[in-house]
N, C-alpha and C positions, 0 to 999 in steps of 0.2 A: 186054909185055902185048899181046894180040891186039886188033884193032879191035872196038869195041862195035857191035852190031847193034841198032837201035831196036826195041822191042816196044811198039807203040802200038795199043791195043785200044780204039778210040773207039766208044762206042755212041750211037745216036740215041734221043732220048726224046720224050715227048709234049709237051703244051703247056708253054710257059715261064711263069714267074711274072711278077709285075709288075716293071717296070723298076727295077733297083737292088736287088732282093731277092737276098740271099746264098743263102738256102735256100728251096726250093720243095717243097711236098707233091706227090709224084708217085705216091702209093700206088695210087689208082684206075687211073691211066694204065698202071701197071706190072702190073696184073692181080692185085693183092694184096687179098684180102677177109677176112683172118684177124681174128677178134675173140676176145679173151680172156674166159673165163668164171670169175668169182671164186667162184661158188657161193652167193652171198647172194640175198636177195629171194625172191619167189614164196611157197612154202609154208613157208619157213624163217624163223622169228622169232628164232632163237638168236643170230645175229651171232657166228659162230665166229671166233676170233682169226685163224685161218689165212687168212680172206678178205681181210685187210688187206695181205698180203704178195704178192710175186711180181707179174708173171712176168719172166723173163729172155728174151734172144733172141740170135741169132748171125749174124754175117757169116762165111762159110767157103766154101772151094772144094772141095766134097766129090767132084766128078767130075774135078778136075784139068784143067779146060779154060781156066783163067786168068780166069774170071769168078766173082765172088763170089755165092754162093747164100745163102739165108736159112733159118734155123730159128726157129720161134716156139713157145715153151712154153705149155701151157694148164693150167688147173685143171680142175675138174669141178663139176657141180651138186650142191649140198648141200640143195636145196630139196625133193626128194622123188623117189621111185623112178620116177615117170612122166616125169621130166625127161630130155631127151636128153643123153647123155654127150658132153662136149667132147673134142676131139682136138688133138694137136700138129700143126704144119704144117711141111712141107719144100717150099720154093719153089726150083725150079731156074732159074737165070739163063739164059734162052734167047737173050740178045742183043737189041739194038734197044730196050732199055729195058723188056723184058717178062719176067715170071716165070710159071712154071707150077707148080701145086701137085701134087707127086708123092709126098706122104707115104704114101698107101695103097700105091702101086706099089712104093715103096722099102722098105716094111715097118717104118716107124717109128711107125705108129699101129695096128699089128695087134693088140697086146695091151695092154689098160689095166693099168697097174701102180701108179699113184699120182697124187696131186695134184701137178702139175708146179710146179717152182720155177725152176731155172736150168740152164745148160748150159755146156760148154766143149769145145774140139776139139783133137785132136792125134793123130799117127800112133803109137799105143802099141806096135804090133808091127812097125814099120819095113817095111811092105810097099808103101809108096808112096802110100797113100790115107789121108785124114784120117778118123779115127774120132770118135765123138761120145759124150760122157757127159752124162746128164740127171739132175739131182737132183729129188727128190720128197719130199712127205710120204708115207711108205711106202717101199718099196725103190727104190733108184736103178737106172738103166739104163745099161749100157755097150753102145752100138751099134757093132758091128764093121763097117767098110766092106768089102763083098765085092768092090769094084772093078768091078762091073757095073751100078751104079746102085741096088743093093739093100743092105740091112743085116741083120745077125743079132744077136740079143740074146745077149751073152756075159757078162752080169752075174754069174750064179751061178758059172759055171766060173772066171771071173776072180777071184772073191772080193771084189767091190767094191760089194755091195748096200747097205751101211751101215745103212739102216733109220732109223726114227723120222722126224725132220724135218730134212732136209738142205737147204742153201741154196747158198752160193757154192762153186765148184770150179775147179781149174786144174791142168793138167799141167805138169810141169817135171822136169828131170833133176837132182834135188838132190844125188845121190851121184856124178854125172859118170861113169857107167858106160856111157853111150851109148843108154840107153832111157828112156822117159818114165815118171816116177812120177806119183802123183796125190794132191792134197790136197783134202779135202772138209770144208767147214764145216757145223756143225749149229747150230740155233738154240736152241729151248727144248723141254722135255718137255711136250708137248701131246697130248691125246687127243680125237678126234672123238666117241668113244663116251662119254667122261666129261669134257666140256668144263669142268665146274666150276660151282658156284653161288656167288652173292654175291661175284662177282669185282669187284675195284676197277676202275671204268671209267677211261678216259683222262683225262677232264676232272675227275674227282674227285681227281686227284693235284695239281691246281693249288690254290694257297692263295687260293681264291675261294669264299666261302660260297654265293654265288648259283649258281655253276657246279656245285658239289657237290650242291646241292639239286636242280637241274635234272637232273643225272645219275641221280638216284634215280627220277625220273619218266619219263625218256625212255630207251628202250633204245639202248645204244651199245656199242662194242667195248671189251673189257677191255684194261688196260694190261699191257705185257710183264713188269712186276714181279710179276704173279701167278704166274709160272712160273719154275721152276728152269732153269738153263742145261744144255747138253749138250756133251760133249766132241767135238771135231772128229776127223777121221781122216787119217792119212798112210799111203798105200799105196805100198810099194816094188815096182817092176816086177821080177819074178823071171825074166822070159823065158818063152817057151812059152805066152804068153797068160794067165799067172797073176800075181797081186799078193799081197803079204804085208802084213798090218797091223803097222806098226812105230811106231805112235803113241807108245807109252810109251817104248820104247827110244831113239827119236829125240828125245825131250824136248818133244813138242808136245801132250801130254795136258792138257786144259784143262776140267775138269768144270764150272767156274763161268762159262765164256764163253758168250756168246750171239752166235755168229758169223753174219755175213751176207756182205759182200763180201770177196774174197781177191785178192791179187796177188803174183806172184813178181817179184823184181828184185834186182840186185846193188848195193845201196845203199852198201856199204863198199868197192867196187872191188877185191875180193880174188879175183875170178874164179869164185866160186860164187854161186848164187842164194839170196837171203834171201826172207823171206815176211812180208807185212803182212796182218793180219786186222782188219777193222772189226767191232767188237762193239757191240751195242745195250745201252746203259745199264750196261755193264761196261767196264773199261779195254781199249783196243785192244791188239793184240799186234804186236810187231815181233820176229820170230824171226831172229836172226843165225845163219847157217849156219857152223858150225865144223868143216868137213870131214865132213859127213854127220850131225852131231848139232847140235841147235838150242838156243839160249839166248834167252829172252824178254828183250830189252833195251829194251822200249818205255818203261818208266818213266824210266830214266836217260837215254835218248835224247831224251825230251821229246815223244813222240807218243802216250802212253797217255791223256792227259786234255786238257781244254780249257786255255786260257790261265790261268784262275782255279782250276785243279785239280779240275774237276768231270768226272764221266763224262758222255758224250754218247751220242746215239742213232746211233752209227756205222752206216752202211748201204752206200754205195758207196765204192770205193777205187781209186786208180790211182797209178802211179809215172811220173815224167817229169822231165826236166831243164829247168825253165821259165826259168832264168837262165843257161843255157849255160856252166856252170862245170865240167862233167864229172861232176857228182854227181846222182844221182836224188833228186828231192824227192817228197813224199807228199801226196796230196789225199784227204780223207775227207768225205763228205756227211753231214749231220746233220738233226735234227728242227727244226720251227718254233721260233723263239726261240733256237736254237743256231746260231752261224755255221758254215758249211762250213769245214772246217779245211784250211789250206794250210801244210804244214810244209816249210820250207826246209832242205835238207841243208847243214850248215855244215862237214862233214868231221869226222874224228876221232870219229865215232860220235854226234854231237850234231845236233839239229834245233832250229830256231826257228819258233815259230808266227807266221806272217805274215798271218793271216786278215784283220785289220783294216788293217794297214799296206799290204797289197797292193791294197786296194780291193775284195776279193771277199767279205769277211765281213759288212759291214753290209747289203749288198744282198740277201744270202741269208737274212737273219733271218725275213722273213715266210713263207718257203717250207719245205716238207718235201722235202729233197733225196734223190735216189736214184742213178740211173746217170749215166754220162757219163765224162769224163776229159780228158786232155791231147790236143790236136790243134792243128796249125797250119792253120787253116781258110783263111787268106789268104796263105799261103806267103811270109811275110816273114822267116822264119828263126827265129821265136820261138814257143814253144808257148802256145796259148790254152787256155781251159777251157770245157767245156760241161756243163750239168747239167739233167736232166729232173726235174720236180717234180710232186708230187701228194699230197694229204693221205691219212691212213689212215682218217679218219672220213667216212662218206658224209653225215652230218648235222652237220658241224662248224659250219655257219652258225648253228645254234641256240645254240651255246656261244660262238662268236666271230664276230660279224658282219663283221669285217674279213678273215676267212679264207674260203677256198673249198675244195671237194673237188677239183675239177679246177683245175690251176694252169698258168701259163705256164712255159716253159723259161727258162734263163739262159745267155747266151753272153758270155763275157768275152774281150776282145781284149787280148793282151799288148802293153803300150806300149813294151817294150824297155828297155834300160838308160838310167837317168836320171843326171844329175850326182850324183856320190857313190856310184854303183854300185847304187842301189835299183831294183827292178823293181815296176811297178804294173800293174793291169789296169783296163780300162774296160768297163762294161756296155753292150754294143752290141745287145742283144736286140731292142729296138724298131726299130732301123734295118736289121736283118738279114733282115726278111721276115715276113709274116703267119704263116707256118708255125711260127715259133718262139714268137710271141706267142699263138697259139691255145692255149686251155686244154685240158689232158688230164690224166688221173690217171696221170702218168708213173711208170715203174718202171725196167726195164732199158734200157740203151742199148748198141748196138754201133756202132763207128766203122770206116769202111772205104770204099774207092773202088769202088763197085759198078758204075760205068759206065766205068772205066778211062780217065778223062780227066785224072787226076792229082791231083784234090782229094778231100778226105775228106767222104763223105756220112754221114748219120745214120739209124740204124734205132732207133725208139723203141717199146718195148712199154708197154702201159698196162693197169691193172687194170680188168677188166670192160668193156673198151673196145677199139676197133680198133687194130691195129698200124699204125705210121706210117713211111713211107719218105720222108726229106727229101733231095732232091738239092742238092748244093752247086753253085750256078751258076758260081762261080769267075770273076767278071767282072774280078778284079784282074789287072794285067799281069805279076805275078811268075812266076818259073820254079820248077820242082819236079823232084824225082827220087824214084822209088819203087824199093825194093830187095826182091827176093825171094831168100831164102837157102835152100840145100839142103845139109844136113850129109852128111858122108862115110859115117857109120855105116850109113845105110840101104842103101848099095850094097856093104856089107861092108868098107868102108875103115876105116883106123885112122890116128890122128895124135896125136903127142905122147906123153908118158909121165909118170906121176906118180912121186913119190919111191918107191924100193923096186922099180922096174920094173913097177908096175901101169899097164896101158895105159889111156890116156884116149881116149874116143870122143865124137863129136857125134851127137845124135839126128837123125833124118832131116829133121824140120821145122825144125831149127836153133833150137828154142825155148831161150831162155837166151843165145843169141849176141847180140853187141853190134856195131852199126855206128857209127863215128864219122866225120863228114865235116868238112872244113875248106873254107870257101868265103868268099873275100874277107876273111879274118881272123876270121870267125865260125865257131866250132866247135860242132857239135851231136852228141848221142848219142841212139840209140834201141835198145831191146832187143826181140827177138821174144818175145811172151808169149801164153800160153794162159790165158783167163779174166781178168777184171778188172771194172771198172765196178761194176754191181750185177747179179750173177748172169748175166753175159753174156760173149760171145766176140766179139772184134773181129778185123779183118783181120790175118793173120800177116805181111803185107808191111809194110815200114817206109817211111813217107812223110815226105819232107823238103821244106821250103820253102827256096828259094834266093834270094828277093828278085829283084834285077835281074841276077843272075849267070847266065850261059848255060852254065856248066860248074862242076864240083866240082874244086877244086885237088887234094884228097887224100881218098881214101875208105879207111878202115881197118876190116877185119872181124876181131873177136876171137871166134873160134869157141868154142863151149862146151868143146871139147877142149883149149883153151889155145893152139892154133895161131893165128897172126896173118898176115893177107894184106893187102897194100897195093896200091891202084890210084891212078893219077893221071890228071888231065885227063879226067874222066868227063863226057861231054856231058849237058845237062839235058833236061827235058821228055820223059821216057821211063820205062818200067818195065824194069828190068834184073834178070837172075837171076845169082847168083854161086854156084857149086858148090865146096864145100870141096876144096882141094888141086889144083884145076885151073888156078889162076892166071889166070883170065880171067872176063870177064862176058859175058852173052848178051843 
């Protein structure tokens, strides 16, 4: 193995937070002024159901300079024709802790196509530049990265417009042919032109006569049970910039689902990516990939329902190995009164619901959870959990004096393995800084190291509210390693072979690849993934906490092609790049 060259891209930021704050709000100092428009208020007395959902956001490196850029999805005004139309935002990371809004110059706000919901990133045509897919109420948009700082709308010619109300999305190479396919979740059959009359409001669903009576007098948003579900889409990449709708033949047609968050991950360790979909008030889906065809195993696996067999309001979703046993666990956020679900992967296709035993369930009950996911914020070698919260009702205090529209976030620190092998979490929100305790109408969350100092920062989108960038101060003494993977297929390379002589390839962004590290007897895994959380895109680089260790004993890359490469004695506290087949890190 050749020597490793450190890649330390340390940025300088604005004012620091209070002493001891783990996370600090640096939104204004970074030059970010984006505010989401939900469409409600003003001349609009209707309270359209769509106003309660969205938006997502993204950390991604669209210009390939090694710095994470930001994309923010917007809605638009439903209040009247005289209201100004809102636009999405693209912020380029210019270094030094500053961002510049280049959306208009880049061409991602040139044409209004729909009410924005979520986004995901991936290099679908293997030209070396990350492309962007944006879901909408209306047709979706596939922005092709032209490589010169501009984008072209290729939605129609690619065949991925979807239509109606799309939500979560994620690229992945489910058939392992070397290019990225696309999964798009859809929510319910809703129409702005005919929103419906005499709809059952949220609080009238409760078994409370007083709330039901109040709901008849006070205008409030309708409950999702008023609407039928809509089938998701799976688009297979056919090459040449075209996709084919293979939803039915692949076994993922789901007309009864009300999909929101989606995430790909190899939960059964068989080498291909599986898919988990968080559904609102319908059972969650866990699609096991059986060589390009999928089977929903959520019910038998134990992730379709709550512990007491009820459907929940699944919104955000993520996969990560929180107990370091080499198996991906599943996390799903839910509505107020429903615990966020933490499903421990027990192997052999089964999961256990550890929401309450882990210490994360009871604390989440007063909140409406949305985006977030697994991250090792303190670099101790164990994955923690973050959740952004916010109610759907802007007048919820009238129905529940103990609840609020804007809500604090939740940060759970992983306590590590306890005697007997159990893992528990501690709510450390109040001690992690004012930025987390500040109330916001949280929705999407992107996780990533936007200042390249080694720790994971937070990007939080909020309904009808400003975007928030929270910098991780990382005051702990622990060490870290970040890994950027580059698959061989993007350079025309090939590796491995399937049975029957079919060639296996890795996609350029290495989405679906897995890295396993061993450090001081503690083993950790991460997978490169597009899309997750709630309608959002996180850093494609993989971040590991090493605790007190200054090097990694063993680093193993399992490429999506099936090829495995091993590296030893990898120094800590740096960002490294590994290119498939080169046998070295940079």
